[in-house]
Every structure is written in C-alpha cells, then in structure tokens.
C-alpha positions as CSV (number, residue, x, y, z in Angstrom):
1,X,15.2,36.6,30.8
2,X,13.9,33.8,28.7
3,X,10.7,33.6,26.4
4,X,8.0,31.0,27.9
5,X,6.9,28.4,26.1
6,X,3.8,28.4,24.2
7,X,2.6,24.8,25.3
8,X,-0.7,25.4,23.8
9,X,0.7,26.1,20.1
10,X,3.3,23.6,20.2
11,X,0.1,20.8,21.2
12,X,-2.1,22.0,18.6
13,X,1.2,21.5,16.1
14,X,1.7,18.4,17.4
15,X,-1.7,17.2,16.9
16,X,-1.7,18.9,13.4
17,X,0.7,16.7,12.6
18,X,-0.2,13.7,14.1
19,X,-3.9,14.6,12.0
20,X,-1.2,15.4,9.0
21,X,0.0,11.5,9.1
22,X,-2.9,9.9,9.9
23,X,-4.6,10.9,6.6
24,X,-1.7,10.5,4.7
25,X,-2.0,6.8,6.1
26,X,-5.1,6.1,5.3
27,X,-4.2,7.6,1.7
28,X,-1.6,5.6,1.1
29,X,-3.3,2.4,2.5
30,X,-6.2,3.5,-0.2
31,X,-3.5,3.7,-2.8
32,X,-1.9,0.1,-2.3
33,X,-5.8,-1.5,-2.1
34,X,-5.8,-0.2,-5.8
35,X,-2.5,-0.6,-6.8
36,X,-3.1,-4.6,-5.7
37,X,-5.9,-4.6,-7.5
38,X,-8.0,-5.6,-4.2
39,X,-10.3,-2.9,-4.9
40,X,-12.1,-5.4,-6.9
41,X,-13.0,-7.3,-3.5
42,X,-16.3,-6.6,-1.8
43,X,-15.6,-4.3,1.7
44,X,-17.0,-7.8,3.1
45,X,-14.1,-9.9,1.2
46,X,-11.4,-7.2,2.0
47,X,-12.2,-7.0,5.8
48,X,-12.1,-10.6,6.2
49,X,-9.0,-10.9,4.4
50,X,-7.7,-8.7,6.6
51,X,-8.6,-10.4,9.6
52,X,-7.3,-13.4,8.4
53,X,-4.0,-12.1,7.7
54,X,-3.5,-10.1,11.4
55,X,-5.1,-13.4,13.1
56,X,-2.1,-15.6,11.4
57,X,0.7,-16.0,13.7
58,X,2.4,-18.9,11.5
59,X,6.2,-17.4,10.9
60,X,6.0,-19.5,7.3
61,X,2.9,-17.9,6.0
62,X,3.8,-14.2,7.7
63,X,7.0,-14.4,5.2
64,X,6.0,-16.1,2.1
65,X,3.8,-13.0,2.3
66,X,6.2,-10.5,3.0
67,X,8.5,-11.7,0.0
68,X,5.3,-11.7,-1.7
69,X,5.0,-7.7,-0.6
70,X,8.5,-7.5,-1.5
71,X,8.4,-8.5,-5.3
72,X,5.5,-7.0,-5.8
73,X,6.6,-3.5,-4.9
74,X,10.3,-4.1,-6.5
75,X,8.4,-4.7,-10.0
76,X,6.3,-1.8,-9.2
77,X,9.8,0.5,-9.4
78,X,11.1,-1.3,-11.7
79,X,8.2,-0.3,-13.8
80,X,8.5,2.9,-13.0
81,X,11.8,3.4,-13.8
82,X,13.1,5.7,-16.1
83,X,13.3,3.4,-19.5
84,X,17.4,3.5,-19.2
85,X,17.6,2.0,-16.2
86,X,14.7,-0.9,-16.7
87,X,14.9,-4.3,-17.5
88,X,14.6,-4.5,-21.2
89,X,15.9,-8.3,-21.3
90,X,12.2,-10.4,-21.3
91,X,8.1,-8.4,-21.1
92,X,7.1,-6.3,-18.7
93,X,6.1,-7.6,-15.6
94,X,2.1,-7.1,-14.8
95,X,0.6,-7.8,-11.2
96,X,-1.7,-11.1,-11.5
97,X,-4.6,-9.4,-11.1
98,X,-4.3,-6.4,-13.0
99,X,-5.4,-8.9,-16.0
100,X,-8.3,-10.4,-14.3
101,X,-9.1,-7.1,-13.3
102,X,-9.7,-5.6,-16.8
103,X,-11.2,-8.0,-18.2
104,X,-13.9,-7.9,-15.7
105,X,-14.1,-4.4,-15.9
106,X,-14.4,-4.9,-20.0
107,X,-17.0,-7.7,-19.2
108,X,-19.4,-5.4,-17.1
C-alpha cells in the first residue's frame, strides 16, 4: 500500500518557495535600481517614470529601451569579467549615471 500524500506539507513547501522567489525578485529590483543610478531619484520620480514606462504601448520606444537595457547588462558583464576576458582596447565603459552620481555625492 502506498503512503498517502501530505498535501499540507506540499502546500507549505510551495508557499515557502513562492515567498523566497518574491523576496529574491524584490532584492534584485533594488539592486537594479542602485546599479542604474536610479537610487538618486526620489521615490515619486522613480514611481512616475516606471508608470510612464509601463503605460507606453509604442513598440519602437519599448524596443529602444530593451536595446539600451541589454547594452547596460553587457557592459556590466564585461566589467565583471576576469582580466583575461576583458576588452582592453579602450577605456573601461562607465554607466552614464555613475559619474554624475559620484559628483552629486561629493558636492553634498
């Protein structure tokens, strides 16, 4: 005879997994805000910008944003790559907001 399934334990395990995934998603979104330099914006500015992005239906704009985002992540992965894998032909790429953010912090 087979052992009966413990549905309560399975549901609890799934709930714990979902909670962990949600926590990880929130953490990654926070890390993304910091990495892009958007942490210098006020909460209202950031929320307003995100609302406009979410409401935009124009495919051309969304594609341009997607290309810019992909470029951002490619730059970051090259910066984090071991020295042997980096492209050393030119100066290291720096996100456009990184310089402005550091100057703001120095002037405060």
